[in-house]
N, C-alpha and C positions, 0 to 999 in steps of 0.2 A: 554357594547356596541351593538347597536343591527347594522349589517350590514347592508347597502343600496345597491340598485341594482350597483352602481357605485363600490362599493367595492369587491362586487362578482365578477364582471367583470375583475378587477384589480386582485382578488387573487381569482384565482377558487377553491383554497384548502383551502380556510378560513372556519374556524370553524363556527357555527351560534353564536357565541360572537364575532366574528371578529376578533379574534386571528389566525395567521397561524397555521395550523396544526404542531405538532411535526413531523418530519421527521424521527425519529429514530437516534440510536447512529452509526448506520453503516454507512446509508448516510451521516451522517456529517463527519463520518471518512473518507471517500470515497473521499467526496468535499475537505476536508483538506488535504489528502494527494496528490489530485491533483493539489492544491494550492501550496503545499510545494515542489511539484516536477517541476513546471512551474511557473514562475513569470510572470504576464501579464506586458506588456509594452507597452502604446497605445494599437494597435489593433494585435499586434502579440505577441507570448509569447518567453521568453528567459529560456531557459533549465538552471539549475544550473549546471550539468554534462552532457556530451553527452552519448550517449547509449554506446559506447566502453568503457568507462571509467566505467560506472556503471556494464557492463559484467565484467570487469576487478577485481573490487570490490566485486562483487558476488561470483566470484571463489575463491576470497583470504578468505572470510567471511567463505566458504564452509572448505576450507582446515583448516582455525582456529576452527570451528566447530569440525572437524574429528580429528584434533590433540590434541585437549583440555584436552580429558580425560586422554592421555598417559603423557601428559607435564605437568599437574596439579594435577595428580595421583586422579582425581576424585572417588567418590563412585558410586555404582551402580546406584542410582536414576538420578544423574547429567549425569552421563556418558550416560544413555541412552537418556535422554532428550538432549545431544549435539550431538549423533550420528544421532538422530532422526530429528532435526533441520538441520543437514548436509544433510541427506538424501533429505529431502524435499526441503531445499532451491536448492540443486544441481537440483532437478527433474524440479523444476519450472524455474530456470536458462536455462536449456536444452530444456525447451519447450518454450520459451518465443520469441516472434518473433522481435528480434534485432539482430547486427553483431554478437554477440557473442553466441547466440543461436542457436540448431541444428535443431530442430523439427517444429520451428516457429508456435505454436499454441496459446498461449497466448500474447494478446497484451501487450505492454510495460505500458500503462498506468494501468492496471489490475494488472501486475508484482508490479509494485511500490507501488499501495493500498494495495496489499497483505503484503508487507514488510512493510508497515506503521502500520496496524494492527497487524500485528505479534510484531514489535517494541514497540506500546504501550502495548500489554498483557505482553511482557515479560520486559519491562522495570524495 
């Protein structure tokens, strides 16, 4: 299929064969994370959970990651991974711009996207 001028105007990122260009796995994950966190309803968005609940869950997850090696008697590799995840998640939560954040540098949308990607990797 050869794109005509109408297709090119409608789809400026179209390849020469008329198919849309692949945006890459990261962009698809970011878009999916956005739509899994906010469900569109008409012209507004309904959030699945509010920011405060998200923060409480984040700090709970940090505690679980930090306590898991002791409670589950994990070996060295899984223990280091659990502690690393606890440190990274705590840092990200403290730096997120929401009611439970302290420094408020990271936008909540980016925070949710990173959590989604990490969740996909460690699934």
